[in-house]
Each structure stands twice: as C-alpha cells, then as structure tokens.
N, C-alpha and C positions, 0 to 999 in steps of 0.2 A: 816312365809314360803314367806308374802308380805311384812314386817316388814324389813325382814333379807332383800330382795332385794331392798327395797327404801333405806334401813341405808347406804348399800353396794355402790350406784350409787349417793351418797350425799358423800360416805367420799372417794372414788375413783374414780372422778368427769372426772380426764383427763384419764382412763384410760377407760372408757363411752363414750368418744370421741372418741380415739382412736377406738375403736373396731365400733363404727360407723361408722366411715369413711370406715375401712378397708371394711364392709359389704356395705358402696356406690361407692367404687372399687370396690368389686365384681360384686356388682349390674350391674356399669356400663358397664362391660366384659359381663356380661352374655346374657346382651339385644343387644351389637353387634352381639352377635352368637346367637341371638335368633329368627328361621327362623320365617318369617310374614307373611302371608297368607291374603290374601282380604277375602276370606270365607273359613269355615274351610275344613275340607276333612270329608264327612261325609258317603263317600263310605265305605260300609263293607267289611271284608276280603274277596278277591275274586280271583278265579285262574280262566282263561281262557284258554281251549284247541281247537287252532285254526288247521284245518287240510285242505290241498287244495285238491280236488277230481274233475282234469281239467277233463274236459266233461258232468261231469254225474248231470244228472237231480238230482231236490230236494229226490221226494221220494226211487232212490236207492242211493242219500246220506243220506239218513234217514237210510236205509235199510242196509246198507254196511258197514255203519262207521257212526252216529250217535246212535243209539242202544247199537251196542258193548262198545262202551264209558260210554253209560253212563247208563248201566246193570255193567260196574265193579267198577264206580266209586263209585257208591252207596252205599260200604261198607265202606269207609274211614272216619276217624275218626272226628267228629266234624262237620259235613255237615250240612246246616239245611235247602238249597236250591239247587235245581239245574235246571238249564232250558238251554235250545239249542235252537237252529235256523238251519235247514238244506235249502239250496239253490243252485241254479247251479251251482257248482264245487265249492260250499265249507260246511263246516261244523264248527259252535262255539258254544262249549258246554261251560257254566258260572256254575260255580261252588261255594255259599255263605257258608261260613262259620261263627258259632257262634262269640259271640265279644270277644275280646281277644285273639282270635287266633293267633298266631303268623306266620305271612306271609310265614317264610323260612321251616317251621312243615310243613305248609298244602299243599307248594310246592310238596315238599318231599313227603308227602304222595301221593297226586296227580301223581306225578314219579314213584313212587312205584308201583302203581296201571295199569297205562300206560304200564307198561314193559310186563303186561299180557294179551295184548290184541292182537289179532291176524285179523290184517287185510288185504285188498286187496296188493299185492303183488308193491309197488313201493310207497305205502298213506304212509306219516310220520304225526302224528301228534306233535305239537308242542305248545309249554304254551310261552302263550303272555307276553310279558314286566309284570317285578314289576313297575308297574302306579295304577294308580287312575283316576275316573271321571273328574278330575281335573286336571291332570297329564300332559295335553299337553298346554307348555306355551310359544311354541315359536315359528311361522311361516315363512317361508322362501318363494322366488322364487327364481330360478336360474335366473339369465339375460341374454341373448342370444346376437349377433352380427344377424341381421335380414334373413342372407344367411346361418346359421347353421342349418345341420340336425336337425329334435327334439330328436333323437333316440342318437344322440353326445348328447345333452344336460342332456337328460336322464342319459345317459352313465359318465357324467362329476358328475352327482347328486350321482350317487350309486356305483362308483368308484374312488372318489377322493373327495367331500365333506362329505359323508356320513361316510367313514370310520373316518377322520381326528374327526368327531363332535363328532363319539360317544366314543370319549377317552375322552372328556370335564369328570368330577368326579359328579356323578349324574342325567347324561346322562343314561335312561334307552334303548331308541329305536331312530331312525330314520326313519320315513314314507314316503317312495316316494311315490308323489302321482302325476297322470298327464304326460305326454310326451311319448314316442315311448319305450320300450326296444326293443333292436336290436334282431335277430335271424338270422344265416344261413340256410335258407332253402333250400332243393331239394322237386319240384315239380315236380311230377311225373303224366305220361297220362296216362288212362287205356289202349288204344289201342293198345299204345307201349308195355305195361307190356304183352299184348296179344300176341302184333306181335313176344315176345319172349319167350314167354312162360312162364312169371315172375312172382311171387308174392312179394306184401308189406313188408313180412315178410323178404326176401332175400333180398330185396333194403336193408331195416333197420339193417340185418346182416352184409352186406357188410362196410356198413357206420361203425358200429362200430367196426371192424376191420381192419379201415384203416387209423386210426386216435390217436398216441399212442409216447408214449419213452418208451424207458426200461433202463436198465443198462445190461452193458455185466458184470461187475465186477473190477477188475484190472488184467494190462498187463505189465508184469515184460520185463523194457527194460533198462539195464545196470545197473544202481546204482537209478534207480528213477521207480516208478509204474504209470503207466498210466489206467484212469478211462475210462472205455469204456461207452460210450452212444452210442444209438444205435433210431436215433432222425426220427420220422416221422408221427408230428403232421402236422395236414393242418396248411398250411399258408398262406394261402390265396383259396378264392371264385373258381376260376382254380380245385387247385387241390381234392376240394368236385368234381367239376362233371367230374376229370381223377377217382376215383374210378371203382374198375373191380366189377362187380354184376357179371357175368356169362359168360359162352364160348356159343356161337349161331355159329353155321355153322363152328367151329374152330378160327372164331373171338372174340376176348373179347366181352363183351357190358358194355360199360360202363355209369355209371349217368347221363352222356348229352346225351347217346342215348336214353334214356327212359324219359327223363325229361329235367327240367334245375333246374341251381343251382343259388338261386341269396339272395342279402342280403336284408333282409325285416326284417319285425318288427313280436311279439304274438302279438295274439289277444288283442285289448286293452279292459281294463274293467272297466277304469274311465279317465275322461279328466277332467283339471282346466281353467280355464278362471279369468283372473285379468282385472279389470277397462278397457279397451278396446281391451286388447288382448283376443284371441281365445281359445289357447293353448296354457299352461306355464308348468314350470315344479314346481312341489311341495313337501317343504317337512316340516313336522309336527316333531318336537321335545317331547319328549314324558319326564319327569321327574321322577327319582326312589321314588317310595311311602316315607315319610318322609323327603325328604329334601327340604332346604330352595331355589325356586326360582327364589330369586335375586343374591343369589350368585352362584346359576347355571344359570341364563343370564346369569350373568356379566361377568363368566367363559367361555361360547359362544361365547360371543361379542368379547375378548379377541383372540379366538380360529379363529371366523370368518375374523377378521383385522388381523389374520396372512395367513389364510389358501387363503383370497384375491391376495394377491402377487403369488402366487403360480396358480393360473387360466390361461386358454388359455386367449391372450389377448383378451377383449373387454365381458367376462364371469365376471360377478359378484353377490355377493348375495344381495337380499332385502330382510329387512323386512317386514312382511306386518302384523303380530300381538306378542307382546310383553305384558306379563304379568303382568311384574311390571308398569308396565302403569297402570292398574284397582291398585294393590297394593297401588301406589304412591297415587293417588285420594283418597283410602281407608283410607288411613296413615293420608294425608292431612285434611281430616274430622273430625276421631277421634282426630288427632290434636289441630285443632283448636276448637274442643267442649271441650278437655282437658282444653287447655292454659287458652279460657273462663270460663269454670267452677272454675279452680281454680283460677282466677282472682278475679269471684264473691266471691266465699265462704272468699278469704282474707278481701275482703270490708266487707261483713261483720260482720269480725274478729273486723275492725278497729271502725266500727261503733258500736258495742256496746258494746268492751274493751275498747274502750278511749285509748287506749294503744298501740303503736308501737314496744314495744319489748316484751311483753305479746303476742301480734298477731304473730310476726317475731318467736317467741318461739315453740308456736302453728302448726304455716302454716310449720317448719322444716320437720316433721310429714307428711306434703302430700309425698315431692320427698323419703322421705325414705323410706313410706312403700310402696312405687310404686317398687322402687328398689329392695326391700326383696321380691315383687312379682315378679320381672322380677329372680331373683337370684332361687327362687323356681322352678320356673317354665322352666327352664333352665337345673336344678337339675334332673326334673322327665322327659328330656325329651320332649317338651310340646311346641306346637309353639304360636305365639301371631297373631289373629285375628279381624276380625272387631269387635263380637261381645262381645270376650273376653276383648280387652282394651274398648268398648266403654261402656261397663257397672261399666267400675269404677265411683264409685262417690266417692269424694272427700271431701264431706258434711262426710258422713257417719264414712269414714275411721279419719277423727280430732276430732269429738266430743266427744273423752273420753277425751281427752286431754283439748280439751275446760273448759268442766268440771271439773276438775283437775285444769286449771286455772283461772276459774269463783269463785270457790270455797274458791282458797287462796287468791284471791285480794279481795272477801267480807272478809275474815277473818284477814286478814291485816288492814284493812281498821277499822275493828272492834278494834282493840286494838292498832290503830292507836287515836284514839277517844278517849281510856281508858287512854293513855297515857305507853302504856308496848308496844312501838315497839322499841324495842334495835334490833341489829346484832344477840343477840342469842337469841330472842325469836322469829325473824321471820325465821332463821332457824327449829326451835322448831316446828312455825305452820307450815312449810312447810312439815316437816321429817310427822307430825302428820294427814296431811291431805291427802297427797300422799296416807298413807299408810291403812287409814279408806274409800277415794275413792278406794285402790286396787281391793277390792271386788266387787261393783257392777260394777266396771267398764270389772273387768273380766266376770261379771254375765251377764251385756248385749251385750258384743260381744258373747258371747256362745248360748245367745238367737239367735242374729241375724242370726249365723252359722249354728242355728239347724234349723234354717226356711230354709233353704236353703238344708236343707238334701232331700226333694224329687226333686229336681235337679239331685243330685249324684245319682239318681235308674232309672233316666232316659236310655233309652234300644236304640240303634241300629244308626238311624237318630239324633233323637232330643237328645240323650247322646252326643252324637259328638257335635253336635252345643253347648249345655246347658251346659254340664256339665267343658267342661276345661273356661266357664266365673265366674258356681260357686267356681272351683280352683281359679281363678287367685284371686275372691276378699274375698274370704276365705284368700288365702296369704297374700293379703293387710291388712286385717284389724287385721290377727294376727301381722305383721309386726308394724303396727300402734297400738297393747297393748303394744307390744314389749317396744317399743322408749316410750309412755306416762309413764311407770313405771321406767324407768333406765334415757335417755338422757333427757327428758323432767325436771325432781327433779334437773338433775345434774346442765343445763340451768338455770333454776329457783334458784339454790342455791347461781350462779352469781348477777343475778338480784335482788335477796331479800338481797345483803349487802348491798345497800343504801335504799332509798327510794324512793317514787314514781310508785311505784307498783301496790300499795294501790288505790281499788276501787274510783274511780273517781265519781261522785255526779254527775245524768243526770238527768234534771228534765223532758224529756222528756220520758224515762223513769220510772221515779217516778209517772209521771203525767198517764203513762198507765199501770203502776203498779195499781195508787188509783182506778182508773176507772175500772179496770177488778175487783178488789177487792169489789166493789159497785156491780156490775154487778151481782158479784157472792150472795151476797146477794140478791138482788131481785130476782133473778133468785130460789133461795135458799125458797121463797114462793108457787113459783109456780115447783115443779118438776115434777107430770103429765105433765104438759105442753111445757115443754123442753124435756125430754126423748120422749113424745109421737110424738114431732115434726120428732126428730132425730131417732125413727122405721120408722117413715113414710117416711122420705126420703128412709129409705133404700130400703123399700118394693117397690119405687116406681123406683127405679135405678135397682133393680133386675128382676122388673117387664118389663124395657124395654129393659133391657140387652141383647134379641133377636133379637131385631130388630136392632144392631151393624153389624151381621151375623160371619163368623167364616169361619178362614183358619187356614192354619198350620202356615205359615211365611209368611210374606211382600215379595214382591220378591227383591231380590237385583237388584238394575241397572247399568250393565257390562260396558253400553255407546255402546253396540253396538246389531245388530239385528241378529238373527238366524233363516235364515227360508228354510221349509225343503218344498219339494215338491214329492210328490208322482203321477207318472203316468199312467196306466194299466200298468200289467206286462209286457203284450210280446211286450213293446214297447222299437224300437235297442235302441244302446246309441245313434246312431247319428240323432235320431229323438229326442231324448232326449236336444239332447246337441239344435237343431236349440228351442228349447222353452225355454232350459238355457239360450242363447243368448238374447231372449226378454225379460226375466225377469231381467237380469243383465243390458238391456236397460236403464229397467223403473224403476230401483230401483237408477243408475245414475244420471237420469233425476232430483233426490232430490237435492235439495240444501243442503239439513243436512244431506246428504253423503259423506264423504271423500272419502272412498274405497272400492271397492266390490269384495269378494272372491267366486270363482262359483266352484262346484265339482257336477260332472256328473259319479255317477257309486258310483265306490270301488277303493282301492286302490290294486293292484296285489298280497299285501302278505295278503290279508284279513284280516288285523286289524278290518275293519269297514264292517261287513258285511250289503252289499247293494248291489241290483240290479241294472242292465242298467235304470231303468226305474225311477230313483233317484234323486233327484237335491238336493243340499247342497247351502246355498248362506250365506257368512258371510259380512254384511254391517255396517263398523264405522261409527258412529254417530260425526257430534260437539258438542261442549256443551250447554248444552240445554238453554244458553239465546241466542244463534244464530239460533233457529228454527221459524218456522212463523208455528208450531201448537203449541195447548196449554200445552201438555204432552206426552207423549211417544203412547200412545193408541189414539190418535188421528190418529199420524203418521201412526202406524200400520194400523187402519184402511182405511186410503184413499191408501196406498199403495194396501191393500187386492180386493181395488176395483178395482183397474186398474188391475194388474193380473187376479184378478176374469173375465175380460173384454175378454180371451182367452178359451174358454171353453172346459171343459175338466181338467182343472190344479188347482186342490184341495191345498191349503195353510197350514200351521202349524209356527205359530209366534212364537219364543222362544228368548233366551237371551243363546251364547255359553259355558258359564259352567252351566248353567242350562238344557240344554238339554243336554249337556255330563252327568248330573249327575243323570238326570229321568229317561233314557235309563238304565243309568248303576245298578240304584235300582231296577226299576219295568220291564226292557226290554225296554219299550213302552217310546215312545216321546209327554209327552203331561204330564199336570198338575194330571191330574182325566182317568186311566186307567182301563179297564172294561173287564174282559177276561171270554169267555166262551169254557169250556173243553171237549173234551168228542174223541171217534174213528174217526167219519167217517168228512173228508175234506169236502163234500160237505155241509154236518148238520150245523159244523163251520160256514159255509162263507154264508151260506144262516140267521141262527140266528147272527151271525155277521153283516149284513145288516137289517135285519128287529132294532136292538139295536140303529145303529147308526141312524137310521132315526127316531126314540122316541126322543133320546139325541137331534136331530136338530130342535125340537118342545122346547126343556124346553128354560127357559130364562135365557141368561146369558152365553149360552153352543156357543162356538168358533172353530172352525179347525176342525171341528169334521170328523171324517176320521177311516174306517175300513182297518186294517192292510188285504192287499190284499193277502190273501194264496191261490187265483186261480187264472184264465185267463190266465196261459202262453200254449200260444198254441204249441205242440209238435210234431213233425215229429216220430211216433212210427213204428220203424224197428222190426213187431213180426216172430223170426224166426222160420218156418216150422219144426219141426223134422221128420217127415215120411220124405220130401225131404232130407234133410240133410241124413238121416241114407241110401238113397238112393243112393246117391253120396260121402255116408262115409265120409262129414267129420265133427268135431267136433264141438259144440254149439260154443266154448270159441273160436278158430278160425273163424271161421263166425265173432263173436263178436268183436273179437280184429282187423280184418281187418276193419269192420266198425268205429272201436274208430280212427286208425291211417288213413282210409283215409278223414273220414268227419272233423275229430277233427287235431291233431298230436300227433305225435308220438317222442321222442326226441332220437336219433340216436348217440347223440356224443354229443361233447365239441370244442368249436373255441375258442384256447388264442389269445388274441391281447394285449402282455404285460402281464402286471397285471390284467386285464379283463375278463370274460369269461364268452362266449355267448352259447348257444345253436343250435344245429345243428340238423333242425326237418325235420321227410319226412309227407307229404300230399299229395295228390291229387292235381291237377292242380284247380284253385280257379272256371272256366267254371264248372266243375262238381263238386264244394264242394259247391254251388250256388247254385245249380241248384235243385227244386225239383226234376224235369221229371227225369233228370240224376240219380238218387243215386239210379235207379231199374238197374241201367246199368254196377253197380261197382263190378267187375270181383272179384272173391273168388275163390282161388288157389285149384286144387283140391289137392289127396295127392297124395307123387309119382310122382312130377311134370307131370299128368297128362294133364295138362292145366289146365282153368279157367272156371268158370260158375257165369250168371251175376245173383247179388243178388234178383232180382225179382223172380228169381225158386225156391228159397229159403226162402223168406219169404215175409211175410205180410206188404207193407206200407203205411200207413195213417193217420190224421193228424185229431188231438183231441184237448180238451183243459184240462190240466194238473193240477199241482201243482208249484204256484211261487214260495213257500217257505213254510216250514214245521215248526213251531213254538211249541215246547214242554214245557211243566213244570211241573215237580215232577211225571214223567212220565206219563202224557199226551199228549196230541194231545192238542195245544188251536187255538183262533181265537182272537184280541185284539180289542179295538176301544177304539184310545185315542180323547180327551176332553178337549180344554182350557177352560177356565173361565175368562169371561170379563164382567166388571160392574156389581158384582156381589160376595156372600160372597159365600165360594167352601162349608163350611158347607149347608146353607140352597139350594144351588144350588142341592148335591150329597142326599139330601134327599129326594128333587122334582124329582129325577131323578130314585132313585134307585122305588120309590111308580109307577112311570109312567112305569118304566119298568117289572116292575113284575105282572102290570096291563095286558100291551102289548102282552109281549112275551111269549110265552109256553113253554117250550124244552122238550124234548123226555126223557126218563128213561134213567141213563148213561152221562146224560150233568147236566151241573152243572154253574151257574157266580159268580163272584170275582170281588169285587171293591179293586183296590188297586190304586196307587201313592200317592199323595198327602196326601189325606185323608186317604189312611191308617195307615201314618204316625202318623197325627193329634188322627186319632183315639184310636189308642197302645197311646199315653202320656197322653191323657185324661182321659184315664182308669187305669194309673197308676199313675195320680195326684190325681184320685178319692179314692184311697187305702193309698195312701201316706201323703197324706197334711193332713189329721186327725190323722194319726199316728204322725204325726211330732209335730203338735199341743197337742197331748197330750206328747210328750215330753218337751214340753215349759212351760204347766202345771206343771207338776214335778219339772222344776226346779224354777218355780215362788213359788211352795208351800216350794220345799227346801229353800229359801230365805227370805219366808214368815212366814213360817210354821203355814200355815195359807188357809184353802182351801175357804172361801170368799173371801181374797186380791186374791189368785189367779186364780180365776175366773172372777172377778172382771176385772183386768188388760186383761183376756185373751177375756173377752166381749164386747171389745174395737175394736178387730181384724176387724169382719165384716163391721163395720162402713169405712173401709178404700175405700171398694166397692163403695163408692157413688161419692169421688171423681175421681177414678181409670176410672169409668165407664165414667163420666164426661168427662174426661180428651179426653178418646177413642174417645166419642160423639163428643168433640169439632175439634180435631184434622182429623175427618172424615175416623177413623181406624178402621179392624173389631178385634176382643177378637182372639187372637190368640196363640200358647203358649210360641210366647214370651210378651208377655200383661200379661198371667198366670204367668212364671218365676218372673214377673215386681209386681206382685200381692203378690208372694211368698215372694220377698225382702223388701216390704211393711210392711208385716205384723209385720215382726223382729223389725222394726223401732220404730211400731206404741207400740209396747210394751215396747220398749224402753222408748218410751214417759209415757208411765205411768208407771212403775219402779219407774222415777226418780221422780215424783209427791207421787205416795203414800208411797214411803221412807221416802222425807221430814214428809210426818201428820206424820207419823208412830213415827218420831223421834219425831215429836210435841209432840202427843199423849202420849207418855213416859215420856218427861218432867213436863207431869200435865196437861199440857192444855186439858179444855172442847172440844169436840166432832167437834161443830161447827166453832168455834176460831180454831183447830188443820183445819181444812180443807180452811177454809178460806186463814189462814197465808200461811201452807203448797203450796197450791195452789199459790196465789200471791210469794212467795217466788221464788217458781220453774219456775216462767213466764217465767225469761230470757233466763234459760239454754234450757228453751222448744225450744223458738221462736229461738232462734241462730243454735241450734241442727236440727231443721226443716227451716231455711230457708237455711241455709248450704248443708243439705244435696237437699233439694229442688232444688236450684241453682245450686246447684255442677252438677246437671244431663239436667238443662234447653238450653243450650244448643242442648244436643243431642234429647232434645225431640221440638226444635222448629230448626232441622240443615234439610235440603234438596239437602245438597250434595251428591256426586257418594259414595254411602255404607251406609248412614244416613237409610236407609228405614227398615232392620233389630233388628235396634238397636232401632227407632223411638217409638213403639208401648211397650218395657220397661220400656222407660225413663219417656213416657207420664204418664204410670200407675203411678211412683214413686211420678214423680212432683204432679198428683192429687189427691193420698190418701195418700200423704203427709199434703197435703191441709186439706183436710176430719180425719185425723187423728190426725192433731194436735187441731182443733177446739173439735173433742170430748175430747181429753185429755184435754183440757183447760175448756171446758164447761158442758161436760156431764161426766166425769169420777169424779169432787169433790160429783156434787149429786146424784150421784153413789154408792159413801162410802159413805155416808150417810143412803143411804137406804137399802144397801149391807151388809154395815160390820159392821155398828151401831157403840154402844159400847166395838166392841171386838179392843182389843190391843196384 
C-alpha cells in the first residue's frame, strides 16, 4: 500500500502538487471562515427560565413560581442538574443538560414542559436567549446632551437602538441596563377614595376601559369602501386624568378628582455609572452561541455607524467593551509564538541538514499541515482559540519529513562515495527510502495520536478546553504525514535530478558523534551507576512534585478587572449607589486604569439576577509595561486595601469572562464554591457563616463571602381571616388592594408613535413610603358599602426575611465563595476541607459539597487516572506489533516516566503549578519520548539483523541515530519554546503545556541517547 502511494507520488508529481495547492487554497478559505475565540466556550448546554414576579418576596416567588417550574421540568430528557434563584420580583431556573445535547432540542423540551405549568395570573416565564457565559461581546453607553431627560435616553435605547441592533446576524439579545423607564402614572389619594366611596379596583377597571381603538368593519359609499375606526387611545396625560370612574351625587368622578395623572418612571432596579458620570444608559450585546465574535462585532459596528445618523441631535453610541480587543491580543500572542517557533525550527533544519533545498522541502510541510488542520476544523464546525492554536508544535509536525530527508541524504552520500550516483539510481534510492520509512512514519505518528487518547475522553469543562486542542494537533499531524508521503517525495524527485542533495560532511557533527560513541562505551562498563542515577533523579522529581502545588487551569489575563461588591441584603438602591460612587472614584484614581463602568442592582428584564445591594465594576487596564505595580495581584491587593477602608464593603476581584464562566458553571462567583444544602434557611445561614469564618483563617484565602440568603427587612401584612369574614371580604380582594396600592398595577398602555409605555395605578407616594400610613389603606367593602382600614383586617409588623432563596437538585442551599491568592488551589482546598470538617458540625438532613474549579480539577484527574494507563497499554500493543517483542516494547515504554524529570523541573523553574494544562503536556511529551525510542531501537534491530554483534549494534545504532534524534528533539522543543517563555496577554493557559513539553523533551532526549542503549543490552540482550 505504502509503496503504491510513493510510486504514484513520484510518477504523478504535477498532479500531487496541484492537489496540494487545492488543499492549501481550501485551508486558507477555511481559516478566513473559522471563528476565533480568545478562550474556548466551556459552558455546559444550559437553558434558563426567567420569570418576572413584580412585588413578590423571595419566599413567595419560590413557592408560587420556582417550585412549580422545578417540579415540572425535572422530567426533561438528558437533564443533569437544575438550580434556581428566587429573589424579590424575580425567579431564574437554570437547567444543565448532558454533554452533546443539541441546544435547540433542550430548549424545545423545556418549552414543551413549560406549557404544562399553571402559574399565577399575569405571570409569564420566558427562556433566556441562546447564548453562553462568554456571549457578552460588546457593551456601549448612550451618550446624550446634558439637558435630555434620562427616561428619554432609555426610550431611545429601548425603541430605536435595540430593535436595530437585534437585526444583526449572530446577535441573540440586547440587554438594556440603567436609565429610567417611562410610565404614565395615576397617583390616588386614599382620603379622596373614601370621600367618593371608591375602590382601587374601580379605578383600575375605568383606566382599562377608556383607552382603545377598535374597528367598525367597512362602510359602503358609492363605488368605494370606507374602513371604519373608533379611535379612543390616550393622546396625552390630560386624557388619563379625564377618565370617568363613577358617578357621585349626580356628577361624574374623574381620575383627576381622586388623584393626579403624571408622567413618571418605573421603580428602578439598576443604575449604571461610567467614569465621571453617575447615571447612564448601557447596552449589552449578547452573541448567539457558536457564532464568530469577530464577524458579529464587525457587522454590529457597521450597523451602529448607520444608526448614528438616525439618532437625535447630540445622541451617540459610545463603545466601552469590545471582545475583539482581547481576541486580537491573544491572536497576536499566538501568532508571534508560532512565527518565532517556525523560524527556530527552520534554523535547526539549516544547521543540521546544511542544505537549503532540503530544508525548504521539509519546511513546506509546516504551512500545509496547519492549513489541513484549519480545513478539518472548519468541516467539523470547530472554532479556533488560544489553547488549540497555541499548542501547535511545528517541530513535531515535520519530524517525519526530517527523518525521510535525512535518511535520503545519507544514502545519496553513500552512493556518491561508491560512484553509483546516477539520476536513475538517485530516483530509485528515493523510492526505496520513502517506502521503507513509510511504515515507521505512520507508526510514530500513530503513537503520538494514541497518546492523546486521554484528552479525547475529558468531560464538561476540561473536555471543551482540551479536546479541540487534541483534535487540532491530530489534524495537523495527519496532514503532515500525508504530505510527507506524497508531496515531499514529489519535490525530492526534482531535487535529486542533479547533485547537491547528498549529505555534507560536518566536522562538528562527526566530532559530536565520536564523543557520544566514546561516552557510551565508557558508560557500558558502569551500567548500574547510569541507571541508578537516572532512577534516582526520577524519584527525587516525583518526591518534590507535591511542592509545586496544583490548580485546574492558570488564569487567562483578560486585561481588565471585574469587581463585585455585595452589601447587606436590606440595602436600598440609593445607598448602594453612594457606595458605588466611592468605589468608582477609588479605581479611577489609579493611572493603570483607563475606564470604569459600574452596575448597581440588576437589569429590568431579569437576565442578571442580582439584588439592589449588588455592585459590579469593570475596570479596563493599560498594558502591563505602563504599571507601577509588579503584577496584577499586587495591583488588586492595593485596590482591595483602599476599598476595605470603607466599613462593611466586601470585595470579590475577578475578570469579566472568568466571572461569567464561574457563575454559569457553579452558580457562584468565585474560584472555589462551598455549598451547604438543607431545608431551613435559618440553619443554612448560620452554617454558612461558620464555614466562611473558617475559610478566612486558611492561608491563601481571599474574597471569602457567604452569599447572603437572609437579612432582608420585610413589612409583613398578615390578614386576619376572622376580621375578613365579619366584613365579607375575600383574602384575594384584600391582597390585591395591598399589591396595587403599595406596589403598582398595570392598568393600560400609552402609545407614543412606535413606543409603548405602561399606564400604572398606585397610591400617592406619601402613603406608599410611610409604614405608619399602611394601616390606613382603605379596603373596599362588598357591594360598594364603603371601605375599612387595612389595620382592622390584618396584623402589620416588621421582621427579617429571606433576601434570596437558592436551590440546587431540589434542595435549598447556601453558598460560600472564596478565591485563592498566593497559593495553589489543590493545597488550599485540601486544608480547607480538613478545617471545615473539624470545626463545622451539620445537623441531620444537611450536607456540604465543594465545587468550582476544584471540582473540575478533581473530575479531570480522576479521568486521567483511568485513561492514561489504558492509553499506555494501547501504545504497548503498537510497539509489540511493530517489533514482535515484549521486551523491546517494554524497554521503549519504560523511558516515558523519565520525561517527568524535565517537565517537573521546567514547571518549578517557571514558577508554575501542576494543572490540567501541564498534565496534557506530559501526555504529549510521552508520545514524543516513545518516538525517540522507536528511532533508536529500529536502527539497533536493523544492525543486529545484518549480523552485527550486540555491543557493536548498540553503539553504532545509537551513534547513527544521534543526528535525527537531536534534530527532532530540538525542533519539537524549540517549536514551543516561544510559548513557554511568552508573557503576553493570553499566554498563561498555554505556558504550562509548552513548559512541560520543552522540559520533558530535554530529559526524554537524554534518556533516549544515554540510558536506552544501556537498557537495551540489559533488557533485550541477544534477542533479535
């Protein structure tokens, strides 16, 4: 088979080149269409159900909305987890599905179940847009002239900007945040209601019945039909005041007689600040899952440029966050590393081959293999990201071509010495060399790909991060093998038509080979010393490995700071705004900060379930070279110190994407999440406080905070059923009166052109904002018999209630989040778990679960413990199949553990922790180590088959393979050296992988050259 492929490539050279050009063009097109992400989208398949429940307390929201939704949705196929949050006026249920579930299938199943749920009248649950935690790709603020009312700015956002931007392909949603939403409000005076013997229900009914347009069909007039319209919509606020409510004393009672109609704003749930501006309108653009952020943002900017011309004079859209900035930084980092790595690889080729034509032919495989990977990624619908592209090692990709070209040059030189170097003989030598090496080339690449097997088995977060990387490398290696066996022989056939491709005698290489041969001879007399020293270094490396510490993944530096501040749950939005203003001022005082955007509270649509006590701050940073601080951790600590000077202001420092991802995966903003589940909110609150206190004492803990589920001050109005019965009043009537009077009730709509605003009914502000006057609220008696004060129908008292109710897997929970600074995650969690277990005792029915990044690390490590041994067994089978010898297979496989020496030393020198990224690097370098062993053992076996004595075969086999082993090792190591040394934005996640491979290749090469020959004599012996 391989002979046929090689013969075809040599006979149909033009065809091979033409096919290669077609693949290259297709690869270039695929790359232009390939979505590029700064970081892989690691979120599980999730569907969120958002339900607005205006005015309802958290426990009522849980009882009336969240629980019915949970109970119904638990039967959805492929559901793996369900969690929810119930807070004042909002319910959010998040459903997680098994890996591989189609998003549209999941949403369809959820919607089908949702239609079976019976909820209170007027409550309508909705699905969140099809996006992910990394879907927020663009933010802007609406700049307006100083005199423009804030509700008009928000109206421009809601009714002009948002509808236009929603039409951009790839935009899933536009979330408006901040500003004031206009309302046409009716403020009723209770005294006037009593005067005219009216109820709020009568006023609401009157408003609903006095604003409508209807059709009267067609009216025939001669030869034409007239469309009849009855026009009765509100045209002005005065029309609202003229609505008749009842007749009293023979005179109509109008709305303006019992109160006043005015233009106002809805109760505000959130306020946005920007730099020196305290109150602005913000728009958040959310991308549809799976789209290319660069293309979506490009189309979005074009639409914004067109839209600017349609906005009122003085109004403009100012971008404040653009995902392409981070993407461009990471692409620049990866491109620089790849270009420098390619240059180093080509330099090694020129130094060792000493022939520019041969080096050029080998180097041609680099772009072709990369374009093949792009083409396959495009066909599979994959995107490119920092980790998948940053792991590409050109040295590993072209080592097969190097081995082929180097072997050909040696044989051509040998024929030239014997005087047999004719054009025909050179072509025959080329065909013979390519055919003979075809099987080893396929075999070596199969070993490397098989070493990646554990990566393909990763699940959830780690699978989404590293499986694309493994696929990208596999595609590139497959492309490299195909071009090595087809294009390279075709190009070599033209290069061998004349002289000049023969191996040139290198004095330095010959001296190095002689020295190496002599050293092997001396070491052969002291095998126990060499073997013992190698094993000793391995034991020391393994013993010191725990000192490195462990973590799931290093943090990707996004170039910004995302700060979250949670004040006491009962904090009003106005007080939260005061604290936010001070925090914003502190951050703006740092010259390292370029801009600050703050969010107090939550958006009006409920897409981000936060309370009025919540502050979120995004601070963009200048390039690190312009900082006064040594690193980001030092900058954060200084900011933290100044903010904590304000009493009672806890902080949680993170990054924009990192924060969103952590919250989407575990429901908690923090690297480590501790969750206590159980039935009682009071017990959960108490145990959460105990755990938080313990965690603060653990070295390395930062931003420890218990998610407050209690502490919300409530005004409880407990209706007296006996009193209600005496007056003949229904509970629902009394409750509706309370809800309308103290909250508000939508009583109609007001149309301003294409804008629609609510007409709402409520008591006058003096009555709504006074606890003392609540008892005077008039409740209507049946049959219009007058009213009775609420105080005679209910017990009114203040108490502490729930601020929010968190649920997971059918149980209430409290969560404690903690970040880790100056210490590895693994060591921190181990100590924290031990301390919490000793100090916190839970009553029956309660349990603790540890999650966050630690959970991901634990799951990935457990998977590796199973799959890596199976992968090694698979490699052993391949080795046995190649050599038909258990001894030779075990010998080559025995060199793999020694890669740990260099890999662990590299991590220690770089100051990096053991992580899943580093573990993947060890997996990759294991394949390279086996390949080096195969190169040497094959040559020794070949010499033994030719009749050489064991000692001579080992010495000459090792010496003759010195150059190809050094070349492949140097190329593989230098190909990733730039990534190992890089400190640019986005380099953090690929550095452990690159450092392990570079360090592991050093120890693997030394073992292959020095220990393997000695082990061959000891293990294989006279076996041929």
